[in-house]
N, C-alpha and C positions, 0 to 999 in steps of 0.2 A: 506735460499733462499725463496723469495716470490713466491707463487703459481701464475701462469698466470691467468689473470682476466677471460678469457673465461672458463678455467677449474674450477675456483672457482664458477662462475655463474652456470655452469652445475651441480656441486655438490649441491649447494644451491637449485636450481630449482628441482632437483630430491629428495633430502632428505626432504626438507620442504613440497614438494608436497605429498610425501608418508605419512608423519606424519599427514597432514591435509586432506588427501583424503576422509576419512569417513565423515567428517563434510562438505566438499565441496559437496559431493553427497547429503547430507541431505538438504543443502541450495538450491542447484540447482534443486533438485527434487521437493521440496516444492514450489519453484518459478515457475516452469513449471505448476504445478497444480493450482497455484493462477491465472494464465492467464485465467482460466476457473472458477473463484470464483462464478460467478452467476449460472453457470450450476451445481456446487457442491451444492449450496443452494437448487436449484430446484430438484436435485436428492434426497436429504434428506427429503425435506418438500413438494415437489410437488404442489398440488392444494392449499395448505395453502398460497402460495405466488403468486397465479395467480388471475387476475381480468380482466373483459372485459370492456374496456373504452366505455362510452356512451356520448351522447350529453349533458347530465346533467353536471353542474360544479362539481368539486371536493368538498366534504364536508369541512366545516370549521374545524379548529383544535379542538375547544371545542366539536363539534359533533363527531369527530373521537375518542376523549378521552372518551366521554360518551358512545359511542358504545363499546369501549374496556372494560369499567366497566361492562356493561350489559353482554358481552360475557364471560368475565373472572369470574365474579360473586364472586369476593373476593376483599377486600380493597388493594389498592396499592398507592404508591407515583409515580406520573408521572415524568419521567426524560426528555422525549422529544418525537418527532415524526419525522420519516424519510418518506418523501413523495415518491410516486411511481417513479421508475427509477432515484432515486437520487444517493445515494452512490453506489448502485449495479444496473446496468442498467436492468438486467433481472427480477428484483423483481417488480411486477406490483401493489402490494397492498401498502397501507400505513402501516408503522410499528410503533406502539406505544410502546416505550420501558419504562419499569416500574421497580420499586423495590417493590416486594410483601411484605405485612406487616404480613401475616399469612402463607397461603399455599405457599410452595416452597420458603420461605424467605431465607433459607440457600443457595439456588442455585444462588442467586444474581440476576442480571438483567434478566428480562423476556421480550421476544418480542411478542407482540399481533398484529396479522395481521388483518387488516380491509379493506374490499372493499370500496374504497373512493367514488365510484359512487352509489352503492346500500346501502352504510352505513351498512354493515353486517359483523358480526364476522366470520373470516375464520379459526381461530385456534391460538395456541400460543405454544411457546417453550422456554426453558432456553437458553440464549445466549451462556453460557458455553457448552451447548450440541450441538451447531452447529459446525460440523466438519470444515467447511470453516473458521469460526471465529477463532477456535483454531489453524488452520493451519497458519493463518496470524501471530499470536503470536509466533508460532513455527519458522516460517521463520525469524522473526526479533530478537528472543531472545532465541530460544530453550526452551521456557516456563520457563526460569530461571531468569526473571526479568532483572534488570539493568546489573547484571554480565553477563548474557547471551547476552544482547545487545552489551556490550563491546567486548565479545568474537567474535560475528558475525562481528563486525566492524574490528577486527583484521584479520578475514578471508577475508574481503573485501580488506584490504590493501595487504594481501598475493596474492589475485587473480590479483590485479594490477601489483604486482611484477612478478608473473608467466607470465602474458600476455606480459609485456615489455621484460623480459629476454628471453622468448620463441621466440619473434620476432627477438631479437638481435642474438640469437644462430642460428636461422634458415636462416637469411639473406644471400643470396648467394654472394660469393666473385667476381664472374664473371658478376654481374649485370643482370643476366638472371632471373629477379624476376618473370615475368609473366609465363615463362615456368615452373619454379619450383612450383609456386602457383597454376597452373592449372593441376598439375599432382599428382595423388595418386596411389600408387603401391599396388595391391592386389595379387601379386605373391611372391613366396618365403616362408620363414619361418614365423611363427606366430609373432616372434619378429620384423621382418622387416615390415610386414604388419601393426602391431600396431604402429610402429614408424612413418611410412608414413602417416597413418590416423591421428595420433596425431598431426603431424606437419601441415598437410593440414588443418584440422579443426582449429588448433590454429591460423593460418594465417588469415583465413576468419572470425573468430569470435573474434579475439583479441580486436578490437575497441569496439565491443558490450559488451564484458566482462568488459573492462575498464569503459565504460559508465554506465552499471548497477551497478558495484561496487562503483563507485564514487557517483552516485545518491542515492544508498542505504546507503552509509556511511553518506552522508549529511542529508538524511531523518532521520536517527537514532540519529545522534549527530550534529545538525546544529551549536551548540555552538563551535565545533571544527573548524568551518570555519568562525568565526567572524573576521572582520566585513563584509565579503562578504555575509553572511547569518545572519538572525535574528531569534533567537528561537521563535517559534510560541506562540502567546498570544491569549487567548480566553476570554478576558475581556476588557472593555473600558479603555482608558488611564485615569490616575488620573486627568488630566486637564479637562475631560468631566464632573466632578462634581457628580459622581454617589455615593459618600460616604455619601450624605445627605439622610434624611428620610422625607417623606411627609405623610399627613394624608389620602391620597386616596388609591385606590387599582386598579391596572391594570390587567385586565383579559386576558386570552389567545386570546380572540377575539379582544380586544383592541390592543394587540401586533401585531396580524396578520394584522389588518387594517393599523397600522402605517407602517408596512413593505411593504404592497402593495402600499401605497402612496409614499414611498421612492423609490421603484423599480417597477414602473407600467408596464414595458415591460419585466420583468423577472419572472421566475417561482420560487415559494418557494421550496427549496430543503430540508432544515432541520430546525427544530423548537426545541429549548432547553428551558426548564423551568428554572427559577431561582434556582441555586444550593445552595444559602444561603438565610437567612431570608430577607435580603435587596438587594439581588443580582439581576442582570438584566436578562431579557429574551435575548436570542441570536438567531437570525434568519439568515439563509444564502439563497441567491438567485442566480440562475444561468441562463445563456443564452447560445445559441448554440456556440458562438465563444469564450467562456471563457477559460482562461489558466488553471484555477483550475477546472478540469473535475469532481471532486467529489462533492465539496460543492458550486462551483460557485465563481465568483469574487466579488459578492456583499454581505455585511454583515451589520446587524443593531443590536444595543443593545437598549433595551427599559427598563427603570427603572420600578421596580415592584410596586412602590407606587407614583411616580411622573409622572403624565400622559404626560406632555409635555417634559420630559427629555429623549432625544434619542441621540444616537451617530451612525453616518453612516460611514462605512469604505468601500471604493471602491478600489479594487486592482489596477485599472488603474491609480489611483491618489496616490498610496503608493510609498514609496521609493523602489529602486531596490532590496535591500536585503530582504525586506518583500515580494515583488512580487515573487521573485524566491523561497523563502521558502514556500509560499503558494502553489506553483505549483509542489513541489518536488515529492509528491505522484503520480501525473499525469505523471511526467517525468519518475520516476522509474518503474511504472506499465505499461508504454507504452501507456497509455490512450491519451497522447498528440498527438500521431501519428495516431489515429483512431482505430476503433475496429479491423479491419482486419490486418493492418500493425503492429499495436502494439502487437497483439497476436503472429504474425509471428516472430517479433524481440525477444520477451520474450522466446518463445518456442525454437527458433534456438539457442539463447545464452545458455539456460538451458540444452537442449539436447546435445549441443556441449561440455559443461562442463562435463556432465555425461560420454560421450564417451571418452573425453580426459583424465578424471581421470582414467578410466579403462585401456585405452591403455598406459597411462603414467606409471601406476603401473607395467604392464607387461614389458614394455621397461626397466624401472629402475631396476626391480628385476632380469630380465634375464641378463642384463649387469653386475649387481653386482655379481651374482652367477658365471658368466663367468670369471670375474676378480679374484674371490677367487679361482676358480679351477686352473687358470693359475698361 
């Protein structure tokens, strides 16, 4: 005899939720903390990341890199430069990220903080030593690489299942939806209080949980959503002709000038050095209304040896799949909705998940124990 669908969904909701509870707590807790990623950086490194804006223009990329060399006093290979308020709004300095050649080489990438107005060295630290940076990796993969990313994606699918089945199981038969959704009972036994709170929070946070689960899933594995999404590329298309080599040499200043001419009304957000011998510079530019709140909607590639060879990529002119993929981090992090509303959305969804996980465990195990006793 087949088990009724409602009973089957109740069992699956309870047992799968119990087995995945610890991991849901870890993902939800780290997600809530990442809503304050800028504050986490400032708590750890304080004045190293602070600068006072002045009427002077921001120093050129070459000047920032030279200042980093003088402050660090060791040889390094420059990877790129993050401009003030670019990827992390609260960081006021320019961050030159480098690969040390001698000192601290084993620690990997090192961040060198430069006041872009005074052109002064503020300090440096290994990127792997930044708690907020490691927290980002933990949230997306539990620090386990691709296997961890796939596991977190499975958790995202489970969260969508929990939200959908929870709504189905909660939905009142007498159509008195608002009365039930607006009521939470804090009287009675611990089990009844937990069940009432679990149901109430589940109803009000279900759509947000589905939203963050879907955007997180798409951000981690955009190829799973092809052709709706296009996996991100950080190199010019083959049709741009960047495979050839010229006799010249393009300096960082040359690349910065080319970028400013291509995007005169935008601010430089990130500057990446060529990562291969003949590879291009990659610069991103942003404006206030951009969909991609982290890097901006403007991108330009400049050939390292051919001075006139550039490729400009503008999000507003890209196909829909590329446009959506570029803004996934802004959507998932809540940045698309503004600093205040975005943080409220992330915190509410994360805290609701934490509370629902705890109350769900209490409800599930008390019911299971009661059934075994009976």
